[in-house]
C-alpha positions as CSV (number, residue, x, y, z in Angstrom):
1,M,-5.6,2.4,-11.3
2,N,-2.8,-0.2,-9.7
3,D,-4.1,-3.7,-10.7
4,T,-2.0,-5.0,-8.6
5,V,-3.3,-7.8,-5.9
6,M,-2.0,-8.6,-2.3
7,V,-2.0,-11.2,-0.6
8,T,-1.1,-11.3,2.9
9,G,-0.4,-14.6,4.7
10,G,0.4,-15.2,1.1
11,A,3.1,-18.2,2.3
12,G,0.8,-20.0,4.2
13,F,-1.7,-22.7,2.8
14,L,-4.6,-21.0,1.8
15,G,-2.8,-18.0,0.8
16,S,-0.1,-20.3,-1.3
17,H,-2.8,-21.6,-3.0
18,L,-4.9,-17.8,-4.0
19,C,-1.1,-16.9,-5.1
20,D,-0.9,-19.9,-7.3
21,R,-4.5,-18.9,-9.1
22,L,-3.4,-15.4,-9.4
23,V,-0.6,-15.9,-11.0
24,K,-2.2,-19.0,-12.8
25,D,-4.5,-15.9,-14.4
26,Q,-1.6,-13.5,-14.6
27,R,-2.4,-11.3,-12.5
28,D,-0.1,-9.2,-10.8
29,V,0.5,-10.4,-6.8
30,L,2.4,-9.1,-4.1
31,C,3.0,-11.9,-1.2
32,I,3.0,-10.8,2.4
33,D,4.1,-12.8,4.7
34,N,6.3,-12.9,8.2
35,L,7.0,-16.9,7.8
36,Y,5.3,-17.2,11.2
37,T,3.5,-19.9,10.3
38,G,3.6,-19.6,6.5
39,S,6.5,-21.5,4.8
40,R,9.1,-20.1,2.0
41,N,8.7,-23.7,0.3
42,N,4.9,-23.0,-0.4
43,I,5.4,-20.2,-2.4
44,R,9.0,-21.5,-3.8
45,H,7.4,-22.2,-7.2
46,L,6.7,-18.8,-8.0
47,L,9.7,-16.9,-7.1
48,G,10.6,-16.8,-10.7
49,S,7.8,-15.8,-12.0
50,E,7.0,-12.5,-13.7
51,Y,3.5,-11.5,-12.0
52,F,5.2,-12.3,-8.1
53,E,6.8,-10.9,-5.6
54,F,7.3,-12.0,-2.2
55,Q,8.2,-9.4,0.5
56,Q,8.5,-11.0,4.4
57,H,7.1,-8.2,6.5
58,D,4.4,-8.7,9.6
59,V,1.5,-6.9,9.0
60,T,1.0,-5.6,12.6
61,L,3.5,-3.5,11.3
62,P,3.2,-0.5,9.0
63,L,3.7,-1.1,4.8
64,Y,3.1,1.1,2.5
65,V,2.4,0.0,-1.1
66,E,0.0,0.8,-3.3
67,V,-2.7,-2.0,-4.7
68,G,-5.7,-2.6,-5.8
69,Q,-6.9,-5.2,-4.4
70,I,-6.1,-7.1,-1.0
71,Y,-6.9,-10.6,0.5
72,N,-6.3,-10.3,3.8
73,L,-5.1,-14.5,5.0
74,A,-2.6,-13.2,7.5
75,C,-3.4,-15.1,10.7
76,P,-2.5,-18.2,12.2
77,A,-5.0,-20.9,11.5
78,S,-4.1,-23.3,13.7
79,P,-5.0,-24.1,17.3
80,V,-1.3,-25.2,18.2
81,H,-0.1,-22.0,16.5
82,Y,-2.5,-19.2,17.7
83,Q,-3.0,-21.0,21.1
84,H,1.1,-20.3,21.8
85,D,0.8,-16.8,21.3
86,P,-3.3,-15.4,21.4
87,V,-1.9,-11.7,21.7
88,Q,0.0,-11.8,18.4
89,T,-2.9,-13.7,16.5
90,T,-5.3,-11.2,17.3
91,K,-3.0,-8.1,16.7
92,T,-2.1,-10.0,13.3
93,S,-6.3,-10.4,12.6
94,V,-7.2,-6.9,14.0
95,H,-4.3,-5.0,13.1
96,G,-4.0,-6.6,9.4
97,A,-7.5,-5.7,8.6
98,I,-7.5,-1.9,9.5
99,S,-3.7,-1.7,7.6
100,G,-5.7,-3.1,5.1
101,C,-7.5,-0.9,4.4
102,C,-4.5,2.1,4.3
103,W,-2.9,-0.6,2.2
104,V,-5.3,0.6,-1.0
């Protein structure tokens, strides 16, 4: 069984804090983020960790990886961002959740 934890939206505010905690607990973390509202600065301190891997990717597109757990936090979370492109926000939430079912 694969023990890697995937965090979509992992470079965002909430996702980066979850990645911090998981790495602190010595869990293997695959952080996925398209950096639309997330920031590489939020995860910069984790990039050298043996427990952390970052992949820039949009969850509305297929991604084929084997992981044991998924935390889907990919979604623009502020009104400024989700009102700017409500269709993309909906696609991120819906496609991200649907794809998440297929990633395991």
